[in-house]
N, C-alpha and C positions, 0 to 999 in steps of 0.2 A: 476869418482867422479862428482856428480851433486851439483850445488850450487844454492841458491835461488837468487831472484832479488837483484842486487848489491853485489852478493856473500854471503849476509847474514852475513858478517864478518866485524870486525873492520880493520883499516889499519894495525895494528900489526899482526892480524891473517892472513890477505892476504899476508903480507910479509913472515910469517912463511910458508904459503902454497907454495910460490915461492921457498923458500929455499929447501923444500922437493923435488920439481921438479928438482932443480939444483943438489941436492945430487944424485937423480936417474940418471941424465946424467953422473955424475962422475963415478958411478958404472957401467953404460953401457960401458963407455970407459975402465973400468977395467976388463971387460969380465965377470961380475957376471951374474948369472941366474935370471930369473924373480921372481921365488919363493923366492930366497934368498933376493932379493931387497925388495919385498913386506913385508917379515917378519921383515927385518931390519928397514924399514921406517914406518911400521904399516899402510900400505894401502892395497887395494885389488890387487890381481894379474891382474885383468882385467885393472885396471888403469895403472899398470906398462907396460902391453902389449901395451896399447895405446900410452903411452909416448915413448916406444922404437920405435914404428912405426913412430911417429912424429920425433923422433931423427934421424932415418935413412933418412927420406925425407927432413928435414929442419935443421938438426943439433940442437945445443943447443937452438937457437932462436925459432925453431919449437915447442919445449916443453913448452916454456913460456906461461903462461895463456893469453888468448885473452880477458878475462873479461866476464862478464855475458852477454849472448845473449839477456837477457831481460832488458838491461840497458835503462835508459830513452831516448826516441826519441826526446824530446824537450830540447832546450838549456835553460839556466837560463833566458836569455832575452825573449825567447818565453813563458816560464812559467809566467814571470812577466806580459807579455801582456795578456795571457789567464786569469790571476786572475783579471786584470783590466776590461776585457770584461765581466767576470762573475759577477763582482760587479755592472756593469751597469744594469744587470737583463735580463731575457728572452724577455721582451717586446722590448728592443732596438734591438733585433736580429730577430724580426718577429714572435715570438710566442705570442699567445693570452693571456695566463695567466702568472703569475709571479712565476713559479715553475721550478727550475733546476732539471732535471732528468739525470741519467747517459747517456741515449740515446741522450738527447739534448746536453749535454757537449761533447759527442763523435762527434756529428754532427758539433758543433762549432769548435772543434779542426780541423776537416777536412776542414771546410771553411777557417779558418784562416791560417793554415800552410800546408794544403794538405798532412797531415800525418794521417794514418789509425790506430786507436786504437780499441781494443775490448771493450765491456762494462765492462768486468772484469778488463782490463788494465786501463780503465778510473777511476774505483773505487780505484785501487791502487795509481794512480797518484794523485787523490784528497786527499786521506788519507795521503799520504807522504808529501803533502804541506800544511797540516793543515786545511783541509775542512772536514765537517761532515754533516750528514743528520739531519736536525733540523726542529723544529716547529717555524715558523716565528711569529713576532708580527705584529699587524695591526696599521696603523697610518692614520688618516684622512687627506685628501688634499682638497684644496679649489675648484679645478676644478669640472665641472659637469660630470666627467667620472663616470661610474657606476661599481660596482662589487657587489658581491652577497653574501648573507648569506642564506644558505639552512636551512629552518626551518621545521623540520619534525613534522608532526602531527601523533604521534604514535597511532595506533588504534588496538584494541584487536582482535586477532583471535585465537580461540581455536576450530577450525572446524573439528575435526576428525569425528564427526557425520554427516558431510555434504556429506559423500560418500554413502549416503543411496541409491541413484538412480544410478545403474551401468552404464546406458547409458548416464548419464548426465556429463557435465563438472563441475569440482570443481573450483570455481572462487573466488579469494580473492580480495577485493577492499580496496583501501586506498587513502588518499589525502596527498598532500604536497604543500608547498609554498616556493618560492625563492624570498627573498627581495634583496635590492640593495647593500648589503655588502657580501663579499665573505667568504665562509668557509675556514678556514686555512688548508693548506696542507703542508706536509713536503717538504723541498727543501734543496739543498746543500748550505752551507754557511761556512765562516771561523770559526774555533773553537774559542769559547770565544766571538764571535760577533754575536748576534742574528739577523737573516735576518729580514728586515722590508718590509711588503707588503703595498704599497701605495693604499689606497682605498678612495672613496668619502664618506665624512661624512654626506651627505644629499641625499635626493631623495625619492620620495614616490611611485615609480613604484614597481610592484610586478608581479611575474609569479605564477599562480596557476595551479596545476596539479591534475588529478585523474587518477588512474591506475587500471587495472584489470589483475591479474596473473591467467592464465587459465591452468588447468591440467586435463588430462584424460589418463588412462592407455592405452598404445599402440598407443597414438597419440603424435604428436609434441607439446610441450608446447607453449602457445601463450601469448602475452601481448598486451593489448590495452590501449590507454590513451586518455584523453581529456585535452585541453590546453586553458588557458585564460591569456592574458596579460593585466594588469591594469596599465594605464599610469598616474593615479592620477588626471584625469580630472573630472569636475563636470558632474553629471548625467551619469557617466560611471559606470557600475556594477563592484564591487571590486573583485569578485571571482566567482566560479562556483555555479550555482543554481541547484535546484532539477531537472529542465528540462534538464540540462547538464548531470546529472547522469542517468536520464531516457534514454536520447538519446545514451549515451555510452553503456548502457545495451542492448538496441535494436540493436545497431551496432554489439556488440559482439555476440549476438544471431544469427544474420544473417550470420556473418563470420564463426562462429563455426558450424552452421548447426545442432544444437541439443539443448536439454534442459539444463538449467543452475541451479546449486545449488550455491547460492551466500552467501558468508560469509563476513559480514561487521560489522562496529561498530555502535554506537548510535549517530552519527553525526546528528545535527539538521535537515539538509536537507534530511537525510534518513527517519526521523520520521514525516515529514510534511504530512498532510492529502492528498494532491494530489499525493504524492509518494506512500502512503499506498493504495490509490485507484488504482494506476497503478499496484502495486504488486498483488492486489486482482484480477484485470482484466487479469493478465498474468499468472495465476496459472497453465495453461496447459504447460508452459515451464520454469517458474521461481519459485524456492523455496528459501526462504530467511531465514538465521539464524542470529539473533542478538547476539552479543558477549558481554562479560563483558566490563567494562568501559575502561581498559587500559592494553594491553598485546602486545606491538609491537614485542616482541621476537617470537610470534607465527604467525606473518603475513609475508609471503614471499614478498609481495609488498614493505614492508619496506626495504628489501634487494635491490630491484630495485632502490629505492630512494637513498640508500647508494652508489650504483654504479654510479648513476647520479652525486651525490655530489662529488665523487672522480674525475670525469672528469672535474669539474668546480672549483676545489680548486685553490685559489689565482687568480681567473679570474678577469682581469681588463677590463671591458666592459660597454657600455651603455645598456639601457634596451633592445633595439632591438637586439644587439649582444648577450646579455644574453639569450634572448628567442631563438635565432637561435642555440646557443650552447646547451641549454637544449633539444630542439627538436631533434637536431642531435644525442645527446647522447641516447635519448629514441628510436630513429629510429634504431640506431646500435644494441641496446639490442633486439629489435624485431627480428632481423635476427640472433640472437645467442641464440637458445633455451637452450643450455647447461648452460647459465648464469641464465635463468629463473628456470631451474631445481635445480641449486645450491642454489638459494634463498629459495626454498622449503626445501632442505636438511638441511639448517642451522636452520630451525625452530624445527627440530626433528619430524615433522609430516610425516607419511608414507602413500603413496597411496596404498590402498588395492584393487587389481583388483577385 
């Protein structure tokens, strides 16, 4: 007979289970057969066989239940300490953002008590003690710490026609900005008590990004990006210029080693006369398709920004730390072509060889 965590039974039901085992012992001593005992007690024959074996080896005490093998590994005092440490937040324990994940809670338990839990066991432990997966609230603080709000600039892509040149790379372009307030990400918190993410209520810094998602049948998908950090100083450029987009395209062309069919939106920098002159002068390797005004669901680069946003949720950082975190996230995506492919799949567009 198998029982769930804690037996899955009330105290009265566990007592009834023990009475059944003791009745089985009495019938063993009376010389009854296993099948007769199983039928009388309404249990399986296999359970009776196991009880009889335990009875022969250890007597009546050997048949008594040992309790659930999955019973909690932490005492009440340890659980109380764990909850206090969780309420202090991930920042107090060395993590960069303010998001408790199961993996982090598992690591914290190991650090505090030198006890090993699985991720699934950590989930059960938190649920049992009144914690749930929640969306936190934001609250401004007075210090100059920074944290980020991911502001997506959704840009339309409907570029099925861009696959006209078979030997060309199909490239989707999009831009995004990250301000000094963090996107909210779910974290573990006590049920009925919304977690609060401490963020800075002021700060003029911003991270601007432009990205290219590149696809070609039979080739590994690629992603290139351009990056600019605006510190809010006078005479400092606030974002990416048309020269930055031009340089990004040239770099992608050199790295890809082939012609490009570019799909992008009607951003002002894309339509500036110098950019149009560059496009005309690069007709031998660059074909551009302008898209409708707004359709982020058709742009795989939007999926890249979503992945970046997920990695910096609840991030408590100054501008330089934010820039490093965003750059690190983009760098990781570059080495994971399956993620870039997945972003194309979510748009519903199909690469026709």
